[in-house]
Phi, psi and omega in degrees: 000318181293332177295319179295315180296320179292326176294316178297318178297319179295317179296318179297319178295316178296319179297315180298317179295319179295320179295317178297317177300315180299314182294321179294314179298319179297318179295318179295319180290341179279347178287155175300151182307320183298317178291321178300317178296318179299325180280348181085022178295120190300321183289335179290324181289329183274334187279143173296155182304130178085353181265149176243145175299150183301329183291345181263349180285144177289137177253135178278141180247000000 
């Protein structure tokens, strides 16, 4: 029983960390390109001015 609970706890911890990472990345990507570059966000330095990486574009479902 404790093995199941520890597995559930580990999964919950991993989910929480992934969600926090996603929210942080989303907040950084919402900043203007100039600020992203100042912060050293890697995709901002690689992207042409005014362009956003495909992963940040909204996809219609």
